[in-house]
N, CA, C and O atoms as a GROMACS GRO file, in nm:
protein
  284
    1MET      N    1   0.084  -0.118   0.000
    1MET     CA    2   0.000   0.000   0.000
    1MET      C    3   0.089   0.124   0.000
    1MET      O    4   0.190   0.130   0.069
    2LEU      N    5   0.049   0.221  -0.077
    2LEU     CA    6   0.128   0.344  -0.087
    2LEU      C    7   0.095   0.437   0.029
    2LEU      O    8  -0.016   0.437   0.082
    3HIS      N    9   0.193   0.515   0.066
    3HIS     CA   10   0.176   0.616   0.171
    3HIS      C   11   0.073   0.719   0.125
    3HIS      O   12   0.069   0.753   0.007
    4PRO      N   13  -0.011   0.768   0.215
    4PRO     CA   14  -0.113   0.867   0.174
    4PRO      C   15  -0.056   0.989   0.102
    4PRO      O   16  -0.119   1.042   0.011
    5GLU      N   17   0.062   1.033   0.141
    5GLU     CA   18   0.123   1.148   0.073
    5GLU      C   19   0.160   1.113  -0.072
    5GLU      O   20   0.148   1.196  -0.162
    6THR      N   21   0.205   0.990  -0.093
    6THR     CA   22   0.239   0.946  -0.228
    6THR      C   23   0.112   0.940  -0.313
    6THR      O   24   0.112   0.984  -0.428
    7LEU      N   25   0.006   0.885  -0.256
    7LEU     CA   26  -0.121   0.879  -0.328
    7LEU      C   27  -0.169   1.018  -0.366
    7LEU      O   28  -0.216   1.040  -0.478
    8GLU      N   29  -0.157   1.112  -0.275
    8GLU     CA   30  -0.200   1.249  -0.302
    8GLU      C   31  -0.115   1.311  -0.413
    8GLU      O   32  -0.166   1.384  -0.498
    9ALA      N   33   0.013   1.282  -0.412
    9ALA     CA   34   0.101   1.334  -0.518
    9ALA      C   35   0.058   1.278  -0.654
    9ALA      O   36   0.056   1.351  -0.753
   10TYR      N   37   0.024   1.149  -0.659
   10TYR     CA   38  -0.023   1.089  -0.784
   10TYR      C   39  -0.154   1.152  -0.829
   10TYR      O   40  -0.175   1.174  -0.948
   11ARG      N   41  -0.243   1.182  -0.735
   11ARG     CA   42  -0.371   1.243  -0.770
   11ARG      C   43  -0.353   1.382  -0.830
   11ARG      O   44  -0.431   1.425  -0.915
   12ARG      N   45  -0.249   1.452  -0.786
   12ARG     CA   46  -0.224   1.588  -0.838
   12ARG      C   47  -0.157   1.586  -0.975
   12ARG      O   48  -0.154   1.688  -1.044
   13MET      N   49  -0.102   1.472  -1.015
   13MET     CA   50  -0.034   1.462  -1.145
   13MET      C   51  -0.135   1.463  -1.259
   13MET      O   52  -0.251   1.425  -1.243
   14THR      N   53  -0.086   1.507  -1.373
   14THR     CA   54  -0.169   1.499  -1.493
   14THR      C   55  -0.167   1.355  -1.543
   14THR      O   56  -0.078   1.279  -1.507
   15PRO      N   57  -0.264   1.318  -1.625
   15PRO     CA   58  -0.262   1.183  -1.681
   15PRO      C   59  -0.132   1.153  -1.756
   15PRO      O   60  -0.081   1.042  -1.749
   16SER      N   61  -0.079   1.251  -1.827
   16SER     CA   62   0.045   1.227  -1.902
   16SER      C   63   0.163   1.203  -1.807
   16SER      O   64   0.252   1.124  -1.839
   17GLU      N   65   0.164   1.267  -1.692
   17GLU     CA   66   0.271   1.244  -1.595
   17GLU      C   67   0.261   1.102  -1.537
   17GLU      O   68   0.362   1.033  -1.521
   18ARG      N   69   0.138   1.060  -1.506
   18ARG     CA   70   0.119   0.924  -1.454
   18ARG      C   71   0.155   0.820  -1.560
   18ARG      O   72   0.214   0.716  -1.528
   19LEU      N   73   0.120   0.846  -1.686
   19LEU     CA   74   0.154   0.755  -1.794
   19LEU      C   75   0.306   0.745  -1.809
   19LEU      O   76   0.358   0.636  -1.829
   20ALA      N   77   0.376   0.856  -1.799
   20ALA     CA   78   0.522   0.854  -1.811
   20ALA      C   79   0.584   0.767  -1.702
   20ALA      O   80   0.679   0.693  -1.729
   21ILE      N   81   0.532   0.775  -1.581
   21ILE     CA   82   0.582   0.691  -1.472
   21ILE      C   83   0.555   0.543  -1.503
   21ILE      O   84   0.643   0.459  -1.486
   22ALA      N   85   0.434   0.514  -1.548
   22ALA     CA   86   0.398   0.375  -1.579
   22ALA      C   87   0.487   0.319  -1.690
   22ALA      O   88   0.534   0.206  -1.680
   23LEU      N   89   0.511   0.397  -1.794
   23LEU     CA   90   0.595   0.351  -1.905
   23LEU      C   91   0.739   0.329  -1.861
   23LEU      O   92   0.804   0.235  -1.905
   24GLU      N   93   0.788   0.415  -1.774
   24GLU     CA   94   0.923   0.398  -1.723
   24GLU      C   95   0.933   0.270  -1.639
   24GLU      O   96   1.033   0.198  -1.648
   25MET      N   97   0.832   0.242  -1.560
   25MET     CA   98   0.832   0.119  -1.481
   25MET      C   99   0.830  -0.004  -1.572
   25MET      O  100   0.898  -0.103  -1.544
   26ILE      N  101   0.754   0.003  -1.680
   26ILE     CA  102   0.750  -0.108  -1.775
   26ILE      C  103   0.887  -0.127  -1.839
   26ILE      O  104   0.938  -0.239  -1.847
   27ARG      N  105   0.948  -0.017  -1.884
   27ARG     CA  106   1.081  -0.026  -1.945
   27ARG      C  107   1.182  -0.087  -1.848
   27ARG      O  108   1.265  -0.168  -1.888
   28ALA      N  109   1.174  -0.047  -1.723
   28ALA     CA  110   1.272  -0.092  -1.624
   28ALA      C  111   1.253  -0.240  -1.588
   28ALA      O  112   1.350  -0.305  -1.549
   29ASN      N  113   1.133  -0.294  -1.602
   29ASN     CA  114   1.106  -0.429  -1.553
   29ASN      C  115   1.073  -0.532  -1.660
   29ASN      O  116   1.070  -0.651  -1.629
   30ALA      N  117   1.048  -0.491  -1.782
   30ALA     CA  118   1.007  -0.585  -1.887
   30ALA      C  119   1.114  -0.689  -1.916
   30ALA      O  120   1.082  -0.806  -1.937
   31GLN      N  121   1.240  -0.650  -1.916
   31GLN     CA  122   1.347  -0.743  -1.948
   31GLN      C  123   1.349  -0.857  -1.848
   31GLN      O  124   1.367  -0.973  -1.886
   32ARG      N  125   1.331  -0.827  -1.720
   32ARG     CA  126   1.331  -0.932  -1.619
   32ARG      C  127   1.211  -1.024  -1.635
   32ARG      O  128   1.223  -1.145  -1.617
   33LEU      N  129   1.097  -0.968  -1.669
   33LEU     CA  130   0.976  -1.048  -1.685
   33LEU      C  131   0.996  -1.158  -1.789
   33LEU      O  132   0.951  -1.270  -1.770
   34PHE      N  133   1.064  -1.126  -1.897
   34PHE     CA  134   1.080  -1.220  -2.007
   34PHE      C  135   1.213  -1.291  -2.010
   34PHE      O  136   1.248  -1.353  -2.111
   35SER      N  137   1.290  -1.285  -1.901
   35SER     CA  138   1.417  -1.357  -1.897
   35SER      C  139   1.397  -1.490  -1.824
   35SER      O  140   1.312  -1.501  -1.735
   36GLY      N  141   1.475  -1.587  -1.861
   36GLY     CA  142   1.466  -1.719  -1.799
   36GLY      C  143   1.410  -1.821  -1.895
   36GLY      O  144   1.387  -1.793  -2.013
   37SER      N  145   1.390  -1.940  -1.844
   37SER     CA  146   1.340  -2.048  -1.927
   37SER      C  147   1.195  -2.019  -1.967
   37SER      O  148   1.127  -1.941  -1.901
   38PRO      N  149   1.148  -2.082  -2.074
   38PRO     CA  150   1.009  -2.061  -2.116
   38PRO      C  151   0.909  -2.094  -2.004
   38PRO      O  152   0.804  -2.030  -1.993
   39GLU      N  153   0.939  -2.194  -1.922
   39GLU     CA  154   0.850  -2.231  -1.813
   39GLU      C  155   0.839  -2.120  -1.709
   39GLU      O  156   0.731  -2.090  -1.658
   40ILE      N  157   0.952  -2.060  -1.677
   40ILE     CA  158   0.954  -1.951  -1.579
   40ILE      C  159   0.878  -1.830  -1.633
   40ILE      O  160   0.798  -1.769  -1.562
   41VAL      N  161   0.903  -1.796  -1.759
   41VAL     CA  162   0.834  -1.682  -1.821
   41VAL      C  163   0.684  -1.708  -1.823
   41VAL      O  164   0.605  -1.620  -1.791
   42GLU      N  165   0.645  -1.829  -1.860
   42GLU     CA  166   0.503  -1.864  -1.864
   42GLU      C  167   0.441  -1.851  -1.725
   42GLU      O  168   0.329  -1.802  -1.711
   43ARG      N  169   0.513  -1.896  -1.624
   43ARG     CA  170   0.462  -1.886  -1.486
   43ARG      C  171   0.445  -1.740  -1.444
   43ARG      O  172   0.344  -1.704  -1.385
   44ARG      N  173   0.545  -1.656  -1.474
   44ARG     CA  174   0.536  -1.514  -1.439
   44ARG      C  175   0.416  -1.448  -1.507
   44ARG      O  176   0.341  -1.372  -1.444
   45VAL      N  177   0.398  -1.476  -1.635
   45VAL     CA  178   0.287  -1.417  -1.709
   45VAL      C  179   0.154  -1.468  -1.654
   45VAL      O  180   0.058  -1.392  -1.644
   46ALA      N  181   0.148  -1.596  -1.619
   46ALA     CA  182   0.025  -1.651  -1.561
   46ALA      C  183  -0.008  -1.584  -1.428
   46ALA      O  184  -0.125  -1.555  -1.401
   47ILE      N  185   0.092  -1.558  -1.347
   47ILE     CA  186   0.071  -1.490  -1.219
   47ILE      C  187   0.017  -1.349  -1.243
   47ILE      O  188  -0.078  -1.306  -1.177
   48LEU      N  189   0.079  -1.277  -1.337
   48LEU     CA  190   0.032  -1.142  -1.368
   48LEU      C  191  -0.112  -1.144  -1.418
   48LEU      O  192  -0.194  -1.061  -1.378
   49ASN      N  193  -0.144  -1.238  -1.506
   49ASN     CA  194  -0.280  -1.249  -1.557
   49ASN      C  195  -0.379  -1.277  -1.445
   49ASN      O  196  -0.488  -1.220  -1.442
   50GLN      N  197  -0.342  -1.365  -1.351
   50GLN     CA  198  -0.431  -1.396  -1.240
   50GLN      C  199  -0.450  -1.274  -1.150
   50GLN      O  200  -0.562  -1.246  -1.105
   51GLN      N  201  -0.343  -1.202  -1.123
   51GLN     CA  202  -0.353  -1.081  -1.041
   51GLN      C  203  -0.443  -0.977  -1.108
   51GLN      O  204  -0.525  -0.914  -1.042
   52ASN      N  205  -0.428  -0.960  -1.238
   52ASN     CA  206  -0.513  -0.866  -1.312
   52ASN      C  207  -0.659  -0.910  -1.306
   52ASN      O  208  -0.748  -0.828  -1.285
   53HIS      N  209  -0.683  -1.040  -1.324
   53HIS     CA  210  -0.818  -1.093  -1.317
   53HIS      C  211  -0.879  -1.068  -1.179
   53HIS      O  212  -0.994  -1.025  -1.168
   54ASP      N  213  -0.802  -1.094  -1.075
   54ASP     CA  214  -0.851  -1.073  -0.938
   54ASP      C  215  -0.886  -0.927  -0.913
   54ASP      O  216  -0.989  -0.896  -0.852
   55ARG      N  217  -0.800  -0.834  -0.960
   55ARG     CA  218  -0.828  -0.691  -0.943
   55ARG      C  219  -0.954  -0.652  -1.018
   55ARG      O  220  -1.038  -0.577  -0.967
   56ASN      N  221  -0.968  -0.701  -1.141
   56ASN     CA  222  -1.088  -0.671  -1.219
   56ASN      C  223  -1.213  -0.722  -1.148
   56ASN      O  224  -1.315  -0.652  -1.145
   57GLN      N  225  -1.207  -0.842  -1.093
   57GLN     CA  226  -1.322  -0.897  -1.021
   57GLN      C  227  -1.357  -0.812  -0.899
   57GLN      O  228  -1.474  -0.787  -0.872
   58GLN      N  229  -1.256  -0.766  -0.827
   58GLN     CA  230  -1.280  -0.682  -0.710
   58GLN      C  231  -1.346  -0.550  -0.751
   58GLN      O  232  -1.437  -0.503  -0.683
   59MET      N  233  -1.300  -0.492  -0.862
   59MET     CA  234  -1.361  -0.367  -0.909
   59MET      C  235  -1.506  -0.390  -0.951
   59MET      O  236  -1.593  -0.310  -0.919
   60LEU      N  237  -1.531  -0.498  -1.024
   60LEU     CA  238  -1.667  -0.527  -1.067
   60LEU      C  239  -1.759  -0.552  -0.948
   60LEU      O  240  -1.875  -0.509  -0.948
   61THR      N  241  -1.709  -0.619  -0.847
   61THR     CA  242  -1.788  -0.644  -0.726
   61THR      C  243  -1.820  -0.512  -0.657
   61THR      O  244  -1.934  -0.491  -0.614
   62ALA      N  245  -1.723  -0.424  -0.646
   62ALA     CA  246  -1.744  -0.294  -0.582
   62ALA      C  247  -1.843  -0.209  -0.662
   62ALA      O  248  -1.929  -0.143  -0.603
   63ILE      N  249  -1.832  -0.211  -0.793
   63ILE     CA  250  -1.925  -0.135  -0.877
   63ILE      C  251  -2.066  -0.189  -0.861
   63ILE      O  252  -2.161  -0.113  -0.849
   64SER      N  253  -2.079  -0.320  -0.861
   64SER     CA  254  -2.210  -0.382  -0.844
   64SER      C  255  -2.270  -0.346  -0.708
   64SER      O  256  -2.389  -0.314  -0.700
   65ARG      N  257  -2.190  -0.352  -0.604
   65ARG     CA  258  -2.236  -0.317  -0.470
   65ARG      C  259  -2.280  -0.171  -0.466
   65ARG      O  260  -2.382  -0.137  -0.406
   66SER      N  261  -2.202  -0.086  -0.530
   66SER     CA  262  -2.233   0.058  -0.532
   66SER      C  263  -2.364   0.084  -0.605
   66SER      O  264  -2.446   0.165  -0.560
   67ARG      N  265  -2.384   0.017  -0.717
   67ARG     CA  266  -2.507   0.036  -0.794
   67ARG      C  267  -2.630  -0.011  -0.715
   67ARG      O  268  -2.736   0.052  -0.720
   68ARG      N  269  -2.616  -0.121  -0.643
   68ARG     CA  270  -2.728  -0.172  -0.562
   68ARG      C  271  -2.764  -0.075  -0.451
   68ARG      O  272  -2.882  -0.054  -0.422
   69SER      N  273  -2.663  -0.015  -0.388
   69SER     CA  274  -2.690   0.074  -0.276
   69SER      C  275  -2.739   0.212  -0.321
   69SER      O  276  -2.801   0.283  -0.243
   70HIS      N  277  -2.711   0.249  -0.447
   70HIS     CA  278  -2.754   0.380  -0.497
   70HIS      C  279  -2.867   0.369  -0.600
   70HIS      O  280  -2.919   0.471  -0.647
   71GLY      N  281  -2.904   0.249  -0.633
   71GLY     CA  282  -2.993   0.233  -0.744
   71GLY      C  283  -3.135   0.208  -0.717
   71GLY      O  284  -3.215   0.195  -0.810
   0.00000   0.00000   0.00000
């Protein structure tokens, strides 16, 4: 979890500033993601896909809950 001050700094950034940070993080870490044996790379990608799926499910659950309580 990010420190509240860090979160506030991100909120004050423009979308282009946040995108620049995200792209820099991708550039810095992509090589490691795809290094190693095919099995290791496949495992890393599978973990990332599962984490993304879990986050999407949590967001959809929250949206659904919000719509029920306001709808």
